[in-house]
Every structure is written in C-alpha cells, then in structure tokens.
DOZAVEX-90921 format. One record per residue (C-alpha): residue number from 0; x, y, z. Coordinates in nm, 3 decimals, padded with zeros to 5 digits. Example, Ala and Ser with C-alpha at 12.3 -4.5 7.8 and 13.67 -1.06 7.14 Angstrom:
2
pt i: 0&X: 01.230&Y: -00.450&Z: 00.780 .
pt i: 1&X: 01.367&Y: -00.106&Z: 00.714 .
***
This chain:
89
pt i: 0&X: -02.162&Y: -01.435&Z: 01.937 .
pt i: 1&X: -02.012&Y: -01.115&Z: 02.087 .
pt i: 2&X: -01.883&Y: -00.823&Z: 01.885 .
pt i: 3&X: -01.517&Y: -00.915&Z: 01.934 .
pt i: 4&X: -01.581&Y: -01.278&Z: 01.831 .
pt i: 5&X: -01.769&Y: -01.168&Z: 01.513 .
pt i: 6&X: -01.479&Y: -00.928&Z: 01.411 .
pt i: 7&X: -01.223&Y: -01.209&Z: 01.469 .
pt i: 8&X: -01.435&Y: -01.446&Z: 01.267 .
pt i: 9&X: -01.470&Y: -01.181&Z: 00.980 .
pt i: 10&X: -01.086&Y: -01.125&Z: 00.985 .
pt i: 11&X: -01.023&Y: -01.507&Z: 00.971 .
pt i: 12&X: -01.282&Y: -01.551&Z: 00.696 .
pt i: 13&X: -01.132&Y: -01.267&Z: 00.491 .
pt i: 14&X: -00.787&Y: -01.436&Z: 00.521 .
pt i: 15&X: -00.928&Y: -01.771&Z: 00.428 .
pt i: 16&X: -01.094&Y: -01.614&Z: 00.111 .
pt i: 17&X: -00.756&Y: -01.454&Z: 00.024 .
pt i: 18&X: -00.582&Y: -01.790&Z: 00.075 .
pt i: 19&X: -00.831&Y: -01.966&Z: -00.142 .
pt i: 20&X: -00.785&Y: -01.703&Z: -00.422 .
pt i: 21&X: -00.409&Y: -01.757&Z: -00.399 .
pt i: 22&X: -00.447&Y: -02.133&Z: -00.424 .
pt i: 23&X: -00.690&Y: -02.091&Z: -00.719 .
pt i: 24&X: -00.442&Y: -01.854&Z: -00.892 .
pt i: 25&X: -00.165&Y: -02.109&Z: -00.854 .
pt i: 26&X: -00.379&Y: -02.392&Z: -00.995 .
pt i: 27&X: -00.481&Y: -02.175&Z: -01.285 .
pt i: 28&X: -00.111&Y: -02.096&Z: -01.372 .
pt i: 29&X: -00.044&Y: -02.468&Z: -01.364 .
pt i: 30&X: -00.347&Y: -02.547&Z: -01.585 .
pt i: 31&X: -00.260&Y: -02.272&Z: -01.855 .
pt i: 32&X: 00.107&Y: -02.362&Z: -01.853 .
pt i: 33&X: 00.192&Y: -02.025&Z: -02.016 .
pt i: 34&X: 00.419&Y: -01.751&Z: -01.891 .
pt i: 35&X: 00.192&Y: -01.468&Z: -02.013 .
pt i: 36&X: -00.121&Y: -01.615&Z: -01.853 .
pt i: 37&X: 00.075&Y: -01.681&Z: -01.525 .
pt i: 38&X: 00.193&Y: -01.322&Z: -01.534 .
pt i: 39&X: -00.161&Y: -01.189&Z: -01.567 .
pt i: 40&X: -00.292&Y: -01.412&Z: -01.295 .
pt i: 41&X: -00.008&Y: -01.296&Z: -01.068 .
pt i: 42&X: -00.088&Y: -00.931&Z: -01.147 .
pt i: 43&X: -00.448&Y: -00.982&Z: -01.046 .
pt i: 44&X: -00.346&Y: -01.159&Z: -00.724 .
pt i: 45&X: -00.099&Y: -00.876&Z: -00.663 .
pt i: 46&X: -00.393&Y: -00.628&Z: -00.669 .
pt i: 47&X: -00.603&Y: -00.833&Z: -00.434 .
pt i: 48&X: -00.341&Y: -00.870&Z: -00.159 .
pt i: 49&X: -00.342&Y: -00.498&Z: -00.050 .
pt i: 50&X: -00.725&Y: -00.489&Z: -00.053 .
pt i: 51&X: -00.739&Y: -00.793&Z: 00.185 .
pt i: 52&X: -00.472&Y: -00.624&Z: 00.402 .
pt i: 53&X: -00.685&Y: -00.315&Z: 00.424 .
pt i: 54&X: -01.005&Y: -00.498&Z: 00.497 .
pt i: 55&X: -00.845&Y: -00.718&Z: 00.765 .
pt i: 56&X: -00.671&Y: -00.416&Z: 00.918 .
pt i: 57&X: -00.994&Y: -00.212&Z: 00.919 .
pt i: 58&X: -01.182&Y: -00.496&Z: 01.096 .
pt i: 59&X: -00.910&Y: -00.513&Z: 01.357 .
pt i: 60&X: -00.895&Y: -00.141&Z: 01.403 .
pt i: 61&X: -01.279&Y: -00.131&Z: 01.448 .
pt i: 62&X: -01.241&Y: -00.387&Z: 01.732 .
pt i: 63&X: -00.961&Y: -00.201&Z: 01.899 .
pt i: 64&X: -01.127&Y: 00.150&Z: 01.914 .
pt i: 65&X: -01.222&Y: 00.222&Z: 02.266 .
pt i: 66&X: -00.989&Y: -00.036&Z: 02.400 .
pt i: 67&X: -00.656&Y: 00.135&Z: 02.346 .
pt i: 68&X: -00.528&Y: 00.485&Z: 02.390 .
pt i: 69&X: -00.581&Y: 00.746&Z: 02.111 .
pt i: 70&X: -00.200&Y: 00.776&Z: 02.070 .
pt i: 71&X: -00.166&Y: 00.411&Z: 02.002 .
pt i: 72&X: -00.449&Y: 00.437&Z: 01.751 .
pt i: 73&X: -00.260&Y: 00.711&Z: 01.570 .
pt i: 74&X: 00.051&Y: 00.490&Z: 01.576 .
pt i: 75&X: -00.149&Y: 00.203&Z: 01.420 .
pt i: 76&X: -00.274&Y: 00.415&Z: 01.138 .
pt i: 77&X: 00.077&Y: 00.542&Z: 01.066 .
pt i: 78&X: 00.206&Y: 00.188&Z: 01.059 .
pt i: 79&X: -00.063&Y: 00.078&Z: 00.821 .
pt i: 80&X: 00.004&Y: 00.385&Z: 00.601 .
pt i: 81&X: 00.380&Y: 00.302&Z: 00.607 .
pt i: 82&X: 00.317&Y: -00.063&Z: 00.519 .
pt i: 83&X: 00.103&Y: 00.052&Z: 00.212 .
pt i: 84&X: 00.357&Y: 00.308&Z: 00.099 .
pt i: 85&X: 00.638&Y: 00.064&Z: 00.128 .
pt i: 86&X: 00.458&Y: -00.194&Z: -00.081 .
pt i: 87&X: 00.375&Y: 00.042&Z: -00.365 .
pt i: 88&X: 00.715&Y: -00.024&Z: -00.532 .
***
C-alpha cells in the first residue's frame, strides 16, 4: 500500500475508533440510567473529541506536505488553530 493509502486508512481507522467510543459511551449512559454517570461519560467523550480531531488533522497534514504551496499549509494550520480556539468554550 502506498503512503497516501496508508495515511487515508489511518485517518479512517481513527474516525472509526472515535465513532465506536461514542457508541460505547451512549450505551453506557443507557445502561447506568443515572444523570450523574451520563454527565461523567459525556465529559470523557468531550475530551476525546479534540484529540481525535488533532490526530486525524495531523495525519492529513502529513500527507499534504510537499503537495501544496507553503502559503496554503500556513492557512491550514491557522484554520486548525481557529477551530481549536473556538471549541474551547
């Protein structure tokens, strides 16, 4: 498998893992049937989301280096930083 294919596979696998964690969290909330437990589970899932975003973005960024102009790379980095800043609260 070529490098691009491996990166896309890793990006997709990371997103599948994130989706599986979200589903597991939802099932745990239903199993516990308690607001305080559901709130804690939701908080943990909320911390995982940005990490997944960063990992997938880093993988995609690694695949784009050398294929796009340096100005566009800077714009991508600024965009990722703005998304992270906006999601902080």
